[in-house]
Residue frames as a rotation matrix with the C-alpha (Angstrom) as fourth column:
MET 1
-0.394 -0.660 -0.640 11.72
0.547 -0.728 0.413 -3.28
-0.738 -0.188 0.648 12.02
ALA 2
0.663 0.681 -0.309 10.30
0.216 -0.570 -0.792 -0.30
-0.717 0.459 -0.526 10.15
THR 3
-0.295 -0.728 0.619 11.65
0.908 -0.011 0.419 0.84
-0.298 0.686 0.664 6.83
ASP 4
-0.426 0.087 -0.901 11.81
-0.167 -0.986 -0.016 4.24
-0.889 0.144 0.434 5.24
ALA 5
0.495 0.757 0.427 9.28
0.292 0.318 -0.902 4.32
-0.818 0.572 -0.063 2.42
SER 6
0.794 -0.184 -0.579 11.53
-0.561 -0.589 -0.582 6.28
-0.234 0.787 -0.571 0.11
SER 7
-0.124 -0.945 -0.304 14.65
-0.982 0.161 -0.099 4.16
0.143 0.286 -0.947 0.46
LYS 8
0.769 0.505 -0.392 13.18
-0.421 0.862 0.284 0.90
0.481 -0.053 0.875 1.75
THR 9
-0.195 -0.920 -0.340 16.33
-0.032 0.352 -0.935 0.57
0.980 -0.172 -0.098 3.85
PRO 10
0.740 0.463 -0.487 15.89
0.443 0.207 0.872 -0.71
0.505 -0.862 -0.052 7.42
HIS 11
-0.051 -0.717 0.695 17.63
-0.424 -0.615 -0.665 1.19
0.904 -0.328 -0.272 10.18
ALA 12
-0.608 -0.278 -0.744 18.69
0.455 0.646 -0.613 -0.04
0.651 -0.711 -0.266 13.60
PRO 13
0.578 0.816 0.013 16.17
0.391 -0.291 0.873 0.47
0.716 -0.499 -0.488 16.40
SER 14
-0.625 -0.769 0.132 17.26
0.231 -0.344 -0.910 2.60
0.746 -0.538 0.393 19.31
GLU 15
0.398 0.711 -0.579 16.12
0.798 0.042 0.601 3.66
0.452 -0.702 -0.551 22.73
ALA 16
-0.568 -0.534 0.626 16.35
0.116 -0.805 -0.582 6.90
0.814 -0.258 0.520 24.67
SER 17
0.180 0.588 -0.789 15.39
0.934 0.149 0.324 7.66
0.308 -0.795 -0.522 28.27
ARG 18
0.146 -0.073 0.986 14.84
-0.125 -0.991 -0.055 10.97
0.981 -0.115 -0.154 29.97
ALA 19
-0.835 -0.512 0.202 15.76
-0.209 -0.046 -0.977 11.78
0.510 -0.858 -0.069 33.53
ASP 20
-0.338 0.788 0.514 12.07
-0.932 -0.205 -0.298 11.58
-0.129 -0.580 0.804 34.48
GLY 21
-0.531 0.040 0.846 11.95
-0.201 0.964 -0.172 7.92
-0.823 -0.262 -0.504 33.44
VAL 22
0.649 0.724 -0.233 10.10
-0.394 0.058 -0.917 8.36
-0.651 0.687 0.323 30.15
ARG 23
-0.406 -0.779 0.477 11.58
0.005 0.520 0.854 5.91
-0.914 0.350 -0.207 27.68
ARG 24
0.461 0.495 -0.737 11.30
-0.727 -0.266 -0.633 6.25
-0.509 0.827 0.237 23.93
ILE 25
-0.126 -0.426 0.896 11.76
0.233 0.865 0.444 3.28
-0.964 0.265 -0.009 21.61
ALA 26
0.065 0.054 -0.996 12.61
-0.841 -0.534 -0.084 3.98
-0.536 0.844 0.011 17.97
SER 27
0.793 0.225 0.566 12.17
0.088 0.877 -0.472 1.55
-0.603 0.424 0.676 15.11
GLY 28
-0.289 -0.951 0.105 15.00
0.387 -0.016 0.922 3.14
-0.876 0.308 0.373 13.15
SER 29
0.357 0.486 0.798 12.78
0.930 -0.111 -0.349 4.56
-0.081 0.867 -0.492 10.42
THR 30
-0.751 -0.639 0.167 14.15
0.656 -0.750 0.081 7.74
0.073 0.171 0.983 8.89
TRP 31
-0.042 0.823 0.566 10.61
0.343 -0.521 0.782 9.15
0.938 0.227 -0.261 9.19
GLU 32
0.410 0.283 -0.867 10.85
0.888 0.091 0.450 9.28
0.206 -0.955 -0.214 13.00
PRO 33
-0.376 -0.578 -0.724 13.31
0.739 -0.659 0.142 12.20
-0.559 -0.482 0.675 13.30
VAL 34
-0.896 0.075 0.438 11.75
0.292 -0.643 0.708 14.06
0.335 0.762 0.554 10.35
VAL 35
-0.001 0.990 0.139 8.19
0.209 -0.136 0.968 13.83
0.978 0.030 -0.207 11.66
GLY 36
-0.570 -0.319 0.758 9.24
-0.611 -0.452 -0.650 13.84
0.550 -0.833 0.063 15.32
TYR 37
0.570 0.762 0.307 7.88
-0.791 0.408 0.456 10.64
0.222 -0.503 0.835 16.86
SER 38
-0.626 -0.661 0.414 8.89
-0.745 0.664 -0.065 7.39
-0.231 -0.349 -0.908 18.50
ARG 39
-0.548 0.430 -0.718 7.62
-0.183 0.776 0.604 3.91
0.816 0.462 -0.346 17.66
ALA 40
0.378 0.661 -0.648 6.68
0.604 0.354 0.714 3.59
0.701 -0.662 -0.266 21.33
VAL 41
-0.322 -0.400 0.858 6.82
-0.471 -0.718 -0.512 5.64
0.821 -0.569 0.043 24.52
VAL 42
0.053 0.248 -0.967 6.94
0.714 0.668 0.210 4.10
0.698 -0.702 -0.141 27.98
ALA 43
-0.463 -0.106 0.880 5.86
-0.413 -0.853 -0.320 6.43
0.784 -0.512 0.351 30.80
GLY 44
-0.412 0.279 0.867 5.34
-0.856 0.206 -0.474 4.66
-0.311 -0.938 0.154 34.10
SER 45
-0.381 0.369 0.848 2.73
0.046 0.923 -0.382 1.96
-0.924 -0.106 -0.369 33.56
TYR 46
0.656 0.684 -0.320 1.65
-0.196 -0.256 -0.947 3.43
-0.729 0.683 -0.034 30.23
VAL 47
-0.574 -0.749 0.332 2.98
0.249 0.226 0.942 2.24
-0.780 0.623 0.057 26.86
GLY 48
0.526 0.709 -0.470 1.81
-0.256 -0.395 -0.882 4.06
-0.811 0.584 -0.026 23.73
VAL 49
-0.396 -0.605 0.691 2.62
0.523 0.470 0.711 2.59
-0.755 0.643 0.130 20.32
SER 50
-0.439 0.140 -0.887 2.47
-0.561 -0.814 0.149 4.87
-0.702 0.563 0.436 17.27
GLY 51
0.682 0.697 -0.220 0.51
-0.552 0.294 -0.780 4.01
-0.479 0.654 0.586 14.18
THR 52
-0.408 -0.810 0.422 2.10
-0.398 0.574 0.716 0.94
-0.822 0.125 -0.556 12.62
THR 53
0.565 0.567 -0.599 1.79
-0.765 0.089 -0.637 -0.29
-0.308 0.819 0.484 9.05
ALA 54
-0.210 -0.622 0.755 2.91
-0.123 0.783 0.610 -3.29
-0.970 0.036 -0.241 7.01
PRO 55
0.487 0.430 -0.760 2.61
-0.766 -0.207 -0.609 -2.65
-0.419 0.879 0.229 3.26
GLU 56
-0.497 -0.771 -0.397 5.25
-0.865 0.477 0.157 -5.34
0.068 0.422 -0.904 2.70
ALA 57
-0.600 0.343 0.723 2.59
-0.171 0.828 -0.534 -7.90
-0.782 -0.444 -0.438 3.72
GLY 58
-0.810 0.266 0.522 0.88
0.585 0.412 0.698 -7.51
-0.029 0.871 -0.490 0.34
ASP 59
-0.825 0.513 0.235 -2.46
-0.341 -0.785 0.516 -6.11
0.450 0.346 0.823 -0.78
SER 60
-0.115 0.777 -0.618 -4.66
0.506 0.581 0.637 -8.00
0.855 -0.240 -0.460 1.68
PRO 61
0.175 0.249 0.953 -6.27
-0.599 -0.741 0.304 -6.01
0.781 -0.624 0.019 4.52
TYR 62
0.977 0.206 -0.047 -6.16
-0.106 0.671 0.734 -9.16
0.183 -0.712 0.678 6.66
GLU 63
0.465 -0.870 -0.161 -2.44
0.820 0.492 -0.291 -9.80
0.333 0.003 0.943 6.06
GLN 64
-0.212 -0.545 0.811 -1.47
0.163 -0.838 -0.521 -6.15
0.964 0.022 0.266 6.53
THR 65
0.504 0.462 0.730 -3.40
-0.630 -0.381 0.677 -5.97
0.591 -0.801 0.099 9.80
LYS 66
0.960 -0.183 -0.214 -1.82
0.270 0.812 0.518 -9.18
0.079 -0.555 0.828 11.14
ALA 67
0.158 -0.978 0.136 1.66
0.827 0.056 -0.560 -7.99
0.540 0.201 0.817 10.17
ALA 68
-0.074 -0.135 0.988 1.17
-0.208 -0.967 -0.148 -4.52
0.975 -0.216 0.044 11.68
ILE 69
0.786 0.397 0.474 -0.04
-0.541 0.072 0.838 -6.05
0.298 -0.915 0.271 14.95
GLY 70
0.747 -0.607 -0.271 2.96
0.627 0.779 -0.018 -8.39
0.223 -0.156 0.962 14.85
LYS 71
-0.190 -0.810 0.555 5.23
0.437 -0.576 -0.691 -5.33
0.879 0.111 0.464 14.72
ILE 72
0.252 0.372 0.893 3.28
-0.623 -0.644 0.444 -3.86
0.740 -0.669 0.070 17.63
ALA 73
0.984 0.105 -0.146 3.79
0.024 0.726 0.687 -7.08
0.178 -0.679 0.712 19.60
ASP 74
0.277 -0.959 -0.066 7.54
0.790 0.266 -0.553 -6.82
0.547 0.100 0.831 18.98
VAL 75
-0.374 -0.433 0.820 7.80
-0.027 -0.879 -0.477 -3.25
0.927 -0.200 0.317 20.28
LEU 76
0.629 0.611 0.481 5.55
-0.555 -0.080 0.828 -4.07
0.545 -0.788 0.288 23.24
ALA 77
0.809 -0.398 -0.433 8.01
0.529 0.814 0.239 -6.81
0.258 -0.423 0.869 24.19
GLN 78
-0.214 -0.915 0.343 10.84
0.601 -0.400 -0.692 -4.27
0.770 0.058 0.636 24.03
ALA 79
-0.198 0.254 0.947 8.80
-0.495 -0.860 0.127 -2.12
0.846 -0.444 0.296 26.39
GLY 80
-0.955 -0.266 0.129 8.33
-0.249 0.489 -0.836 -5.01
0.159 -0.831 -0.534 28.84
VAL 81
-0.215 0.940 0.264 4.65
-0.598 0.087 -0.797 -5.70
-0.772 -0.329 0.544 28.13
GLY 82
-0.914 -0.072 0.398 2.70
0.217 0.744 0.632 -7.96
-0.342 0.664 -0.665 25.81
ILE 83
-0.705 0.704 0.083 -0.47
-0.013 -0.130 0.991 -8.23
0.709 0.698 0.101 23.76
SER 84
-0.067 0.723 -0.688 -2.40
0.833 0.420 0.361 -9.19
0.550 -0.549 -0.630 26.92
ASP 85
-0.417 -0.157 -0.895 -1.55
0.744 -0.624 -0.237 -5.75
-0.521 -0.765 0.378 28.38
VAL 86
-0.928 0.095 0.361 -3.16
0.202 -0.683 0.701 -3.83
0.313 0.724 0.615 25.50
VAL 87
-0.492 0.768 -0.410 -6.13
0.523 -0.116 -0.845 -1.78
-0.696 -0.630 -0.344 26.67
ARG 88
0.467 0.629 -0.622 -6.81
-0.131 -0.646 -0.752 0.25
-0.874 0.433 -0.219 23.50
THR 89
-0.550 -0.586 0.595 -6.31
0.610 0.204 0.766 -0.11
-0.570 0.784 0.245 19.74
ARG 90
0.319 0.600 -0.734 -7.21
-0.330 -0.655 -0.679 2.08
-0.888 0.459 -0.011 16.81
MET 91
-0.337 -0.354 0.872 -7.33
0.691 0.536 0.485 1.00
-0.639 0.766 0.064 13.20
PHE 92
0.044 0.256 -0.966 -7.27
-0.508 -0.827 -0.242 3.53
-0.860 0.501 0.094 10.40
VAL 93
-0.257 -0.026 0.966 -8.42
0.551 0.817 0.169 1.82
-0.794 0.575 -0.196 7.21
THR 94
-0.836 -0.137 -0.532 -8.67
-0.303 -0.693 0.654 2.98
-0.458 0.708 0.538 3.61
ASP 95
-0.542 0.705 -0.458 -11.75
-0.468 0.200 0.861 0.88
0.698 0.681 0.222 2.72
ILE 96
-0.593 0.348 0.726 -14.30
-0.750 0.089 -0.655 0.36
-0.292 -0.933 0.208 5.50
THR 97
0.454 0.789 -0.413 -16.31
-0.880 0.471 -0.068 -2.00
0.141 0.394 0.908 3.28
ARG 98
0.173 -0.486 -0.856 -13.55
-0.116 0.853 -0.508 -4.55
0.978 0.187 0.092 4.00
TRP 99
0.096 -0.095 0.991 -13.98
-0.924 -0.379 0.053 -4.16
0.370 -0.921 -0.124 7.78
GLU 100
0.924 0.313 0.221 -14.43
-0.376 0.853 0.363 -7.89
-0.075 -0.418 0.905 8.28
GLU 101
0.612 -0.767 -0.195 -10.92
0.396 0.511 -0.763 -8.59
0.685 0.389 0.616 6.94
TYR 102
-0.259 -0.664 0.701 -9.31
-0.370 -0.602 -0.707 -6.03
0.892 -0.443 -0.090 9.24
GLY 103
0.242 0.497 0.833 -11.53
-0.948 -0.063 0.313 -7.14
0.208 -0.865 0.456 12.10
LYS 104
0.936 0.079 -0.343 -10.78
-0.065 0.996 0.054 -10.83
0.346 -0.028 0.938 11.63
ALA 105
0.073 -0.989 -0.131 -7.03
0.354 0.148 -0.924 -10.24
0.932 0.022 0.361 11.98
HIS 106
-0.372 -0.144 0.917 -7.59
-0.649 -0.666 -0.368 -7.99
0.664 -0.732 0.154 15.02
GLY 107
0.547 0.725 0.418 -9.92
-0.816 0.349 0.462 -10.55
0.189 -0.594 0.782 16.59
GLU 108
0.711 -0.343 -0.613 -7.50
0.186 0.933 -0.307 -13.44
0.678 0.104 0.728 16.12
ILE 109
-0.359 -0.933 -0.019 -4.87
0.345 -0.114 -0.932 -11.60
0.867 -0.341 0.363 18.13
PHE 110
-0.857 -0.010 0.516 -6.98
-0.380 -0.664 -0.644 -9.62
0.349 -0.748 0.565 20.60
GLY 111
-0.072 0.935 -0.348 -10.05
-0.230 0.324 0.918 -11.87
0.970 0.146 0.192 20.96
ALA 112
0.191 0.099 -0.977 -9.09
0.797 0.565 0.213 -13.00
0.573 -0.819 0.029 24.46
VAL 113
-0.751 -0.580 -0.316 -7.82
0.659 -0.622 -0.422 -9.55
0.048 -0.525 0.850 25.48
LEU 114
0.197 0.944 0.266 -10.79
0.947 -0.253 0.197 -7.47
0.253 0.213 -0.944 24.32
PRO 115
-0.735 -0.468 -0.491 -9.23
0.571 -0.817 -0.076 -3.99
-0.366 -0.336 0.868 24.33
ALA 116
0.399 0.728 -0.558 -11.33
0.149 -0.652 -0.744 -0.93
-0.905 0.213 -0.368 23.61
THR 117
-0.584 -0.631 0.510 -11.00
0.594 0.097 0.799 -0.40
-0.554 0.769 0.318 19.87
THR 118
0.355 0.614 -0.705 -11.97
-0.212 -0.682 -0.700 1.91
-0.911 0.398 -0.112 17.06
MET 119
-0.399 -0.406 0.822 -11.93
0.779 0.324 0.537 1.39
-0.485 0.854 0.187 13.30
VAL 120
0.324 0.425 -0.845 -12.10
-0.023 -0.890 -0.456 4.55
-0.946 0.168 -0.279 11.21
GLU 121
0.409 -0.177 0.895 -12.05
0.901 0.236 -0.365 4.94
-0.147 0.955 0.256 7.45
VAL 122
0.065 -0.476 -0.877 -9.60
0.032 -0.878 0.478 7.54
-0.997 -0.059 -0.042 6.17
SER 123
0.854 0.308 -0.419 -9.30
-0.360 -0.230 -0.904 8.89
-0.375 0.923 -0.086 2.64
ALA 124
0.627 -0.713 -0.315 -5.64
-0.057 0.361 -0.931 7.89
0.777 0.601 0.186 2.38
LEU 125
0.814 -0.548 -0.193 -2.57
0.315 0.137 0.939 6.88
-0.488 -0.825 0.284 4.36
ILE 126
0.347 -0.733 -0.585 0.99
-0.407 -0.680 0.610 8.08
-0.845 0.027 -0.535 3.71
ASP 127
-0.800 -0.549 -0.241 1.63
-0.486 0.360 0.796 5.48
-0.351 0.754 -0.555 0.97
PRO 128
-0.011 0.878 -0.478 -1.07
-0.989 0.061 0.136 4.16
0.148 0.474 0.868 -1.41
ALA 129
-0.309 -0.164 -0.937 0.12
-0.236 0.967 -0.092 0.59
0.922 0.192 -0.337 -0.70
ILE 130
-0.998 -0.059 -0.032 -0.84
0.020 0.189 -0.982 0.96
0.064 -0.980 -0.187 2.97
LEU 131
-0.324 0.940 -0.103 -4.38
0.148 0.158 0.976 -0.25
0.934 0.301 -0.190 3.65
VAL 132
0.777 0.557 -0.294 -4.37
0.331 0.036 0.943 -0.08
0.535 -0.830 -0.157 7.45
GLU 133
-0.399 -0.822 0.406 -2.49
-0.181 -0.363 -0.914 1.68
0.899 -0.438 -0.004 10.24
VAL 134
0.556 0.552 -0.621 -2.84
0.425 0.453 0.783 0.29
0.714 -0.700 0.017 13.76
GLU 135
-0.352 -0.634 0.689 -1.93
-0.466 -0.520 -0.716 1.99
0.812 -0.573 -0.112 17.02
ALA 136
0.307 0.405 -0.861 -2.07
0.482 0.715 0.507 0.55
0.821 -0.571 0.025 20.51
THR 137
-0.022 -0.272 0.962 -1.98
-0.786 -0.589 -0.185 1.54
0.617 -0.761 -0.201 24.15
ALA 138
0.112 -0.010 -0.994 -0.87
0.384 0.923 0.034 -0.90
0.917 -0.385 0.107 26.82
TYR 139
0.432 0.054 0.900 -0.95
-0.746 -0.540 0.391 -0.69
0.507 -0.840 -0.193 30.58
ARG 140
-0.392 -0.676 -0.623 1.63
-0.053 0.693 -0.719 -2.52
0.918 -0.249 -0.308 32.67
THR 141
0.629 0.745 0.221 0.00
-0.312 -0.019 0.950 -3.94
0.712 -0.667 0.221 35.79
GLY 142
0.878 -0.234 -0.419 3.03
0.461 0.652 0.602 -5.39
0.132 -0.721 0.680 37.52
């Protein structure tokens, strides 16, 4: 469950559906309504998961990446899909020289799935404690 960076207080996840069948899954973060996003959106066979972070996992790129992907796995399950349905990931990292640490965590989870992926260095993320932000796209086949 996501937390608001300013208050560090978790909020209850929620879900909203539109008449056209698009379903939005919220983590409960107070950032979602302020910024205007959902943790995940399910539209037909498509599931898009917003950038996900895990600064609470410590100062290790490996641990933060594993924890962020764990959060992604949780919301994918809420959407009715799993890690094996992921077709695309993106990793935004603050120090590309540590790519092997981010990549190792990604590979341990997605090594058998082999989604298309991108790793991009960024100058900063929303909180200096955040070393990586991971987003994912899944495709439901059944």
